[in-house]
Every structure is written in structure tokens, then in C-alpha cells.
VEXMIGU-11428 format. One record per residue (C-alpha): residue number from 0; x, y, z. Coordinates in nm, 4 decimals, padded with zeros to 6 digits, always signed. Layout:
REM residues N
seq,c1,c2,c3
NUM,X,Y,Z $
...
***
This chain:
REM residues 361
seq,c1,c2,c3
0,+17.3582,+13.5705,+14.2715 $
1,+17.3395,+13.3960,+14.6250 $
2,+17.7456,+13.3244,+14.5968 $
3,+17.8078,+13.7040,+14.5090 $
4,+17.5931,+13.8149,+14.7961 $
5,+17.8061,+13.6002,+15.0274 $
6,+18.1015,+13.7399,+15.2162 $
7,+18.4416,+13.6205,+15.1464 $
8,+18.3299,+13.4536,+14.8328 $
9,+18.4764,+13.5912,+14.5115 $
10,+18.5295,+13.4896,+14.1715 $
11,+18.8575,+13.2465,+14.2085 $
12,+18.6677,+13.0834,+14.4617 $
13,+18.3767,+13.0547,+14.2796 $
14,+18.5458,+12.9030,+13.9504 $
15,+18.7359,+12.6553,+14.1762 $
16,+18.3981,+12.5520,+14.3834 $
17,+18.2309,+12.5092,+13.9945 $
18,+18.5050,+12.3001,+13.8944 $
19,+18.4135,+12.0623,+14.1775 $
20,+18.0031,+12.0972,+14.2060 $
21,+17.9367,+12.1778,+13.8394 $
22,+17.6639,+12.3620,+13.8865 $
23,+17.5757,+12.7097,+14.1589 $
24,+17.2765,+12.4740,+14.2754 $
25,+17.5301,+12.1924,+14.3356 $
26,+17.8041,+12.4399,+14.5486 $
27,+17.4599,+12.5967,+14.7570 $
28,+17.3305,+12.2652,+14.8591 $
29,+17.6871,+12.1470,+14.9397 $
30,+17.7273,+12.0267,+15.3000 $
31,+18.0026,+12.2236,+15.5121 $
32,+18.2069,+11.9215,+15.4914 $
33,+18.1843,+11.8550,+15.1431 $
34,+18.2538,+12.2220,+15.0449 $
35,+18.6099,+12.2042,+15.2687 $
36,+18.7285,+11.9262,+15.0136 $
37,+18.7672,+12.2169,+14.7371 $
38,+19.0679,+12.3335,+14.6924 $
39,+19.1179,+12.6739,+14.8476 $
40,+18.8092,+12.6867,+15.0832 $
41,+18.8559,+12.7162,+15.4542 $
42,+18.6537,+12.6633,+15.7481 $
43,+18.5144,+13.0508,+15.7415 $
44,+18.4049,+12.9792,+15.3504 $
45,+18.2861,+12.6678,+15.4099 $
46,+18.0448,+12.7649,+15.6337 $
47,+17.9394,+13.0818,+15.5024 $
48,+17.8295,+12.9157,+15.1984 $
49,+17.6103,+12.6197,+15.3638 $
50,+17.4508,+12.8908,+15.5805 $
51,+17.3793,+13.1322,+15.3352 $
52,+16.9856,+13.1227,+15.4096 $
53,+17.0644,+13.2445,+15.7171 $
54,+17.2502,+13.5477,+15.5719 $
55,+17.0950,+13.6031,+15.2226 $
56,+16.7927,+13.7486,+15.1367 $
57,+16.7614,+13.7122,+14.7756 $
58,+16.4061,+13.7802,+14.7599 $
59,+16.4617,+14.1269,+14.8874 $
60,+16.7605,+14.1581,+14.5956 $
61,+16.5843,+14.0216,+14.3430 $
62,+16.2724,+14.2831,+14.4407 $
63,+16.5152,+14.5608,+14.4703 $
64,+16.6707,+14.4567,+14.0836 $
65,+16.3410,+14.5392,+13.9735 $
66,+16.2116,+14.8236,+14.1036 $
67,+16.5969,+15.0128,+14.0183 $
68,+16.5277,+14.8725,+13.6594 $
69,+16.8647,+14.7205,+13.6243 $
70,+16.9402,+14.3549,+13.5306 $
71,+17.1758,+14.0961,+13.6322 $
72,+17.4298,+13.9661,+13.3154 $
73,+17.6361,+13.6166,+13.3941 $
74,+17.9522,+13.4674,+13.2033 $
75,+17.7612,+13.2705,+12.9762 $
76,+17.4883,+13.5796,+12.8603 $
77,+17.5799,+13.6746,+12.5215 $
78,+17.5959,+14.0560,+12.6210 $
79,+17.8688,+13.9636,+12.8994 $
80,+18.1576,+14.1772,+12.7865 $
81,+18.4472,+13.9271,+12.5793 $
82,+18.6977,+14.0733,+12.7175 $
83,+18.6179,+14.0232,+13.0651 $
84,+18.5794,+13.6773,+13.0496 $
85,+18.9540,+13.6352,+12.9075 $
86,+19.1023,+13.7790,+13.2727 $
87,+19.2016,+13.5513,+13.5522 $
88,+18.9235,+13.6315,+13.7551 $
89,+18.6176,+13.7852,+13.5793 $
90,+18.3005,+13.8699,+13.8171 $
91,+18.0807,+13.5985,+13.7598 $
92,+17.7930,+13.8361,+13.8383 $
93,+17.7758,+14.1821,+13.6803 $
94,+17.4473,+14.4269,+13.7843 $
95,+17.3729,+14.6185,+13.4782 $
96,+17.1934,+14.8945,+13.4033 $
97,+17.1601,+15.0472,+13.0605 $
98,+17.2718,+14.8167,+12.7612 $
99,+17.6040,+14.6309,+12.6611 $
100,+17.6524,+14.6036,+12.3119 $
101,+17.8688,+14.3880,+12.0547 $
102,+18.0560,+14.6998,+11.9878 $
103,+18.1658,+14.7258,+12.3162 $
104,+18.4411,+14.5310,+12.2076 $
105,+18.6293,+14.8203,+12.0863 $
106,+18.6668,+14.9683,+12.3843 $
107,+18.9029,+15.1747,+12.5415 $
108,+18.9690,+15.2845,+12.9164 $
109,+19.0407,+15.6711,+13.0124 $
110,+19.1564,+15.6748,+13.4193 $
111,+19.3062,+15.9163,+13.6249 $
112,+19.3486,+16.1386,+13.9541 $
113,+19.0165,+16.2876,+14.1154 $
114,+19.2392,+16.5409,+14.2260 $
115,+19.2937,+16.7028,+13.9172 $
116,+19.4389,+17.0096,+13.6966 $
117,+19.2728,+17.1855,+13.4701 $
118,+19.4969,+17.0713,+13.1947 $
119,+19.4272,+16.6653,+13.2740 $
120,+19.0451,+16.7345,+13.2685 $
121,+19.0686,+16.9108,+12.9133 $
122,+19.2861,+16.6497,+12.7931 $
123,+19.0186,+16.4145,+12.9660 $
124,+18.7484,+16.5058,+12.7510 $
125,+18.9034,+16.6102,+12.4540 $
126,+19.0863,+16.2114,+12.3650 $
127,+18.7275,+16.0604,+12.5118 $
128,+18.5372,+16.2827,+12.2188 $
129,+18.7930,+16.1655,+11.9301 $
130,+18.7950,+15.8360,+12.1006 $
131,+18.4213,+15.8251,+12.0923 $
132,+18.3215,+15.9983,+11.7653 $
133,+18.5250,+15.7656,+11.6080 $
134,+18.2868,+15.4501,+11.7400 $
135,+18.5227,+15.3532,+12.0448 $
136,+18.3329,+15.3099,+12.3734 $
137,+18.5281,+15.5041,+12.6638 $
138,+18.5253,+15.3367,+12.9802 $
139,+18.5920,+15.5070,+13.3320 $
140,+18.4971,+15.4407,+13.6832 $
141,+18.2340,+15.7325,+13.7410 $
142,+18.4352,+15.9104,+13.9829 $
143,+18.5516,+16.2561,+14.0206 $
144,+18.8208,+16.4215,+13.8341 $
145,+18.9884,+16.2248,+13.4917 $
146,+18.6959,+15.9291,+13.5157 $
147,+18.3852,+16.2408,+13.4935 $
148,+18.5826,+16.4370,+13.2491 $
149,+18.5966,+16.1292,+13.0249 $
150,+18.2418,+16.0405,+13.0366 $
151,+18.1319,+16.3470,+12.9583 $
152,+18.3864,+16.3852,+12.6733 $
153,+18.2297,+16.0303,+12.4754 $
154,+17.8984,+16.1900,+12.5610 $
155,+17.9827,+16.5512,+12.4236 $
156,+18.0457,+16.3304,+12.0899 $
157,+17.7238,+16.1219,+12.1075 $
158,+17.9735,+15.8489,+12.1756 $
159,+17.9465,+15.5584,+12.4088 $
160,+18.0274,+15.5620,+12.7422 $
161,+18.0493,+15.2528,+12.9900 $
162,+18.1016,+15.3584,+13.3782 $
163,+18.2113,+15.0624,+13.6182 $
164,+18.1328,+15.1553,+13.9837 $
165,+18.3087,+15.0775,+14.3214 $
166,+18.0088,+15.0473,+14.5272 $
167,+17.6488,+14.9165,+14.4626 $
168,+17.4330,+14.9967,+14.1347 $
169,+17.1917,+15.2238,+14.3436 $
170,+17.4934,+15.4199,+14.4568 $
171,+17.5302,+15.7584,+14.3408 $
172,+17.9519,+15.8005,+14.4617 $
173,+18.0080,+16.1216,+14.3915 $
174,+17.6605,+16.2479,+14.4704 $
175,+17.7086,+16.5248,+14.2798 $
176,+17.7216,+16.2798,+13.9479 $
177,+17.3587,+16.1699,+13.9473 $
178,+17.2945,+16.3766,+13.5886 $
179,+17.6050,+16.2314,+13.4435 $
180,+17.4384,+15.8830,+13.5635 $
181,+17.1535,+15.9375,+13.4318 $
182,+17.3279,+16.0393,+13.0597 $
183,+17.5863,+15.7208,+13.0686 $
184,+17.2637,+15.4807,+13.1054 $
185,+17.1258,+15.6724,+12.8015 $
186,+17.4212,+15.6130,+12.5940 $
187,+17.5907,+15.2815,+12.7368 $
188,+17.5801,+15.1388,+13.1079 $
189,+17.6640,+15.1567,+13.4389 $
190,+17.8125,+14.8182,+13.5855 $
191,+17.9025,+14.7148,+13.8943 $
192,+18.0129,+14.3608,+14.0835 $
193,+17.8477,+14.4533,+14.3889 $
194,+17.5060,+14.3986,+14.5200 $
195,+17.2762,+14.6626,+14.6151 $
196,+17.3572,+14.9311,+14.8773 $
197,+17.7504,+14.8322,+14.9265 $
198,+17.9253,+15.1184,+14.9850 $
199,+18.2707,+15.2014,+14.8322 $
200,+18.5833,+15.1796,+15.0538 $
201,+18.9107,+15.0632,+15.0019 $
202,+18.8625,+14.7432,+14.8877 $
203,+18.5639,+14.7349,+14.6343 $
204,+18.7960,+15.0303,+14.4145 $
205,+19.0579,+14.7859,+14.3635 $
206,+18.7953,+14.4923,+14.2407 $
207,+18.6260,+14.7696,+14.0545 $
208,+18.9453,+14.8736,+13.8559 $
209,+19.0441,+14.5274,+13.7494 $
210,+18.6978,+14.5042,+13.5710 $
211,+18.7803,+14.8545,+13.3934 $
212,+19.0953,+14.7323,+13.2471 $
213,+18.9840,+14.3949,+13.2016 $
214,+18.7073,+14.5085,+12.9625 $
215,+18.9338,+14.7212,+12.7393 $
216,+19.1262,+14.6696,+12.4529 $
217,+19.3940,+14.9047,+12.6092 $
218,+19.3999,+15.1832,+12.9354 $
219,+19.5044,+15.5895,+12.9115 $
220,+19.6351,+15.7179,+13.2385 $
221,+19.5730,+16.1011,+13.1772 $
222,+19.6957,+16.2164,+13.4821 $
223,+19.8150,+16.0447,+13.8343 $
224,+20.0646,+16.1224,+14.1091 $
225,+20.2862,+15.8226,+14.2560 $
226,+19.9958,+15.6841,+14.4670 $
227,+19.6786,+15.6703,+14.2239 $
228,+19.4575,+15.4224,+14.2431 $
229,+19.4606,+15.5135,+13.8604 $
230,+19.7906,+15.2981,+13.8703 $
231,+19.6120,+14.9664,+14.0082 $
232,+19.4419,+14.9818,+13.6629 $
233,+19.7459,+15.0350,+13.4586 $
234,+19.8708,+14.7466,+13.6152 $
235,+19.6015,+14.5114,+13.5513 $
236,+19.5764,+14.6224,+13.2192 $
237,+19.9803,+14.5349,+13.1710 $
238,+19.8957,+14.2398,+13.3402 $
239,+19.6187,+14.1334,+13.1239 $
240,+19.8275,+14.1751,+12.8122 $
241,+19.6326,+14.4917,+12.7024 $
242,+19.8499,+14.8081,+12.6028 $
243,+19.8641,+15.0572,+12.8461 $
244,+19.9377,+15.4913,+12.7435 $
245,+20.0360,+15.7609,+12.9881 $
246,+19.9801,+16.1546,+12.8952 $
247,+20.2766,+16.3494,+12.9710 $
248,+20.2521,+16.6591,+13.2461 $
249,+20.4593,+16.9331,+13.3022 $
250,+20.7855,+16.7861,+13.5009 $
251,+20.7328,+16.9429,+13.8084 $
252,+20.3887,+16.8540,+13.8396 $
253,+20.2723,+16.5905,+14.1092 $
254,+19.9979,+16.4997,+13.9596 $
255,+20.2040,+16.4104,+13.6402 $
256,+20.4577,+16.1656,+13.8127 $
257,+20.2322,+15.8723,+13.7910 $
258,+20.2149,+15.9018,+13.4577 $
259,+20.5820,+15.9908,+13.3747 $
260,+20.7301,+15.6597,+13.5926 $
261,+20.4643,+15.4296,+13.3456 $
262,+20.5643,+15.5748,+13.0781 $
263,+20.9402,+15.5116,+13.1953 $
264,+20.8472,+15.1522,+13.2514 $
265,+20.7489,+15.0763,+12.8802 $
266,+20.4115,+15.2604,+12.8739 $
267,+20.3208,+15.4153,+12.5290 $
268,+20.3325,+15.8335,+12.5384 $
269,+20.0148,+15.9272,+12.4000 $
270,+19.9810,+16.2899,+12.2999 $
271,+19.6468,+16.2784,+12.1185 $
272,+19.4015,+15.9783,+12.0458 $
273,+19.6007,+15.8851,+11.6957 $
274,+19.8567,+15.7799,+11.9389 $
275,+19.6161,+15.5175,+12.0778 $
276,+19.3914,+15.4436,+11.7302 $
277,+19.7634,+15.3510,+11.5499 $
278,+19.7713,+15.0693,+11.8270 $
279,+19.4517,+15.0043,+11.7335 $
280,+19.5498,+14.7531,+11.4415 $
281,+19.7278,+14.5095,+11.6829 $
282,+19.4489,+14.5401,+11.9697 $
283,+19.1282,+14.4856,+11.7786 $
284,+19.0356,+14.1119,+11.7272 $
285,+19.0281,+13.9923,+11.3581 $
286,+18.6342,+13.9996,+11.4140 $
287,+18.6563,+14.3362,+11.5035 $
288,+18.7688,+14.4284,+11.1638 $
289,+18.5533,+14.5485,+10.8530 $
290,+18.6152,+14.2671,+10.5500 $
291,+18.8654,+14.4038,+10.3352 $
292,+18.8424,+14.4718,+09.9747 $
293,+19.0373,+14.1841,+09.8549 $
294,+18.8288,+13.9740,+10.0288 $
295,+18.4433,+14.1274,+09.9486 $
296,+18.5502,+14.2435,+09.6151 $
297,+18.3821,+14.5686,+09.6661 $
298,+18.5349,+14.9154,+09.8514 $
299,+18.3610,+14.9536,+10.1340 $
300,+18.1248,+15.2750,+10.1258 $
301,+18.2528,+15.5288,+10.3094 $
302,+17.9847,+15.8007,+10.4732 $
303,+18.0971,+16.1644,+10.5695 $
304,+17.9838,+16.3623,+10.8296 $
305,+17.8984,+16.7241,+10.7204 $
306,+18.2479,+16.8495,+10.8922 $
307,+18.4668,+16.5551,+10.7126 $
308,+18.3300,+16.7010,+10.4110 $
309,+18.3990,+17.0075,+10.4108 $
310,+18.7463,+16.9402,+10.5389 $
311,+18.7792,+16.6924,+10.3103 $
312,+18.6971,+16.9517,+10.0269 $
313,+18.9525,+17.1718,+10.1087 $
314,+19.2427,+16.8990,+10.0550 $
315,+19.4178,+16.8273,+09.7713 $
316,+19.7322,+16.6315,+09.6337 $
317,+19.9217,+16.9152,+09.7573 $
318,+20.0418,+16.9479,+10.1432 $
319,+19.8660,+17.1833,+10.3123 $
320,+19.8795,+17.3036,+10.6561 $
321,+19.6268,+17.2425,+10.9399 $
322,+19.6360,+17.5823,+10.9849 $
323,+19.4861,+17.6373,+10.5858 $
324,+19.2271,+17.3518,+10.6298 $
325,+19.1206,+17.5322,+10.9457 $
326,+19.0724,+17.8885,+10.7652 $
327,+18.9772,+17.7349,+10.4343 $
328,+18.7171,+17.5279,+10.5630 $
329,+18.5417,+17.7996,+10.8082 $
330,+18.5494,+17.5345,+11.0839 $
331,+18.6756,+17.5612,+11.4216 $
332,+19.0235,+17.4226,+11.4814 $
333,+18.8676,+17.1257,+11.7592 $
334,+18.6110,+17.0209,+11.4943 $
335,+18.8698,+17.0083,+11.1727 $
336,+19.1312,+16.7713,+11.4375 $
337,+18.8494,+16.5340,+11.5164 $
338,+18.7578,+16.5447,+11.1167 $
339,+19.1173,+16.5069,+11.0074 $
340,+19.1435,+16.1950,+11.2475 $
341,+18.8653,+16.0156,+11.1408 $
342,+18.9136,+16.0672,+10.7501 $
343,+19.2929,+15.9562,+10.8239 $
344,+19.1037,+15.6249,+10.9809 $
345,+18.9426,+15.5775,+10.7193 $
346,+19.2547,+15.5821,+10.4616 $
347,+19.1412,+15.8786,+10.2467 $
348,+19.3928,+16.1353,+10.4072 $
349,+19.7413,+16.1128,+10.5210 $
350,+19.9709,+16.3536,+10.7583 $
351,+20.2440,+16.4260,+10.7250 $
352,+20.5351,+16.5722,+10.9109 $
353,+20.5014,+16.9327,+11.0204 $
354,+20.1385,+16.8849,+11.0359 $
355,+20.0762,+16.8421,+10.6661 $
356,+19.7656,+16.6805,+10.5137 $
357,+19.7323,+16.5510,+10.1821 $
358,+19.4454,+16.3201,+09.9857 $
359,+19.5476,+15.9969,+09.9504 $
360,+19.5102,+15.8556,+09.5792 $
***
């Protein structure tokens, strides 16, 4: 925590210092001359660390943590995000309010422009809803526009969502998201590497974006112009070997130019949640997968929701259109789409060309 509070000491430098001194206490107890012997540590950084007691009020920060009701998670803690450990420069301290759970390994980030269109908002909400409904944790940055829509969609599905902040954890930015942040805390977590009262700036948001990309299996860019910060997140995801998805938009809309550019460069075109989920077989590490029937000798029990059961009952061995499913089930089209997607993931239903569906034998 002290090292995190010292100006100019980032994750890469801390890693170099730990390799040299072994323990954080050894770093803080070292003289300026000893610190200068470490590769990559210059006069300014060595001076800042050696004189940390003059600039860092650890007691005050601990009090703020206690009063705010958050906690500190470090790399050796069991709930530190597993995927985040794998990047080049993982944060060595995370402030967390809410819960980080093991199932958050199955996470996808959804990002986009703050200045967005109705189309972008609706697509982000729908995709996040479908992903969260199927048990995927939706991660975003808590900002206006696409970020907020992604969090809202996940919450509407009663799923999990995590907001990674580019500020101190006590700062609500934008201020109108205060209620949304409370809902996120109740159904996921707020996360940041920044200490209390740290305002957001041009430096902090890209730093935040690497965490968004680093703690997820893939990044979906819903709507972004060519200068959007969402493209920074996509670049980090690509750098970390994670899948990048981009939602296409109108060819004459500046807000879609960034997404179209990503597609040209090899991002997977995303028209629906099934485009994201189809990659999961390759993205999820084996530890996340359920044991197969061949391994256990028994078929896993499949619990169907009320809507899934209604939709399943309308299907047979004969092909049927989605319009017929909607009419026969009596459910709204959005509910049918989600239920069919879930039934596909449970291997009970197959989708055929032309939006035709059939029960699996």
C-alpha cells in the first residue's frame, strides 16, 4: 500500500524492486544508494521511496479504507483476479468494494464511447444482458455511454458486473452514476488501483483500461470513433493475447469508425452474444469447464428456467422459425432470443440457417 501511494512507482518498478529486495518491507527500509543499485530505478524514484515517511500517511489511508467499507487485495490473495496476474504489469494493489468471486474468471469486458447513439446503448444493454444471463461476468469502466449501458444490461439479467475505475474508489465519476455504482457493489464489485481521492485524468484512464482488458477473456467494443479510449482497451486485449470483438455500425457514422477499423485489423465481427460465446470453448481454461459425461459417467443435470422450458416445449425434431417459437410460446421476442441462446449453450437446441431451430436428439 505504501509503494502504491508513492508517486512514480508503478507495477513494473515494484516487480524489479521485489526481485532485488525480496519483500516490500525490504524496499521501504532500503537507503537511497541501495535503491539506485536496482535496474530501472533512477534518482527521483529512489529519493521518493527512501523518503516515503515524509509524503505518505499510511494511517490516514487505512482509516479511509475502514470508513468507506472497502478492502485491499494483493497478488497473493485468493480473490485477486487470476487472468490479471498473467499480464506484463499487473497492479500490485487493488482497492475493492463488493465481492470478487472465482466465477469471475468467466468474464468479458464491454467498452465503447462516452458520446454514443441510441443504437450503441441498446446493443450494449442487450449483449450484456445475454452474457450475464448465461453466467458471464460483464466488466466495464463505469463511465458514461456504453460502459453504463453494459453494467445496466448485466444488472437487468440479475447477473454479475464489475466496474474498474480510473479514479480513487471513493470518487463517483460521472456523478450521475452514484446509484448505478451502489447496484454494481451489490452484484459484483468496484475495483481500482488508485488510492483514495485520486481524480481521473488523461493518464489514469489508460492505466484503468489495461485492468479492464487484463482481467477478462475478451473485449467487446460496441461503439467507438477512431480516437476513443475504447480502442486503447482493445489494443491491450490484443497485446495480452485475448480475443477482441467489434460490433459493426452504420458505414456513415463516425461513432462506428473505430469498430470498423478493428474488424479490418482482425477483430471478430460481433452481431450477437452467440458470436462471443462461440469463442468461449477456446478462451476458457480447462479448469473452468464442467466435467464431461465421458469423464464422470453421468450426464449433468440441466435446470431450465420457466422461459427456457416454455421455449423448449415449442420445439421438436422438425425445423421451426423463431417467429413461430415466439407465437407458440407467447413470450416477448427478447425473452425468446435469450432462452434460445441459453438452450443452445446447454446443447439442447441447434440453430440452423435462416434462424430455424430444432431440438437436439
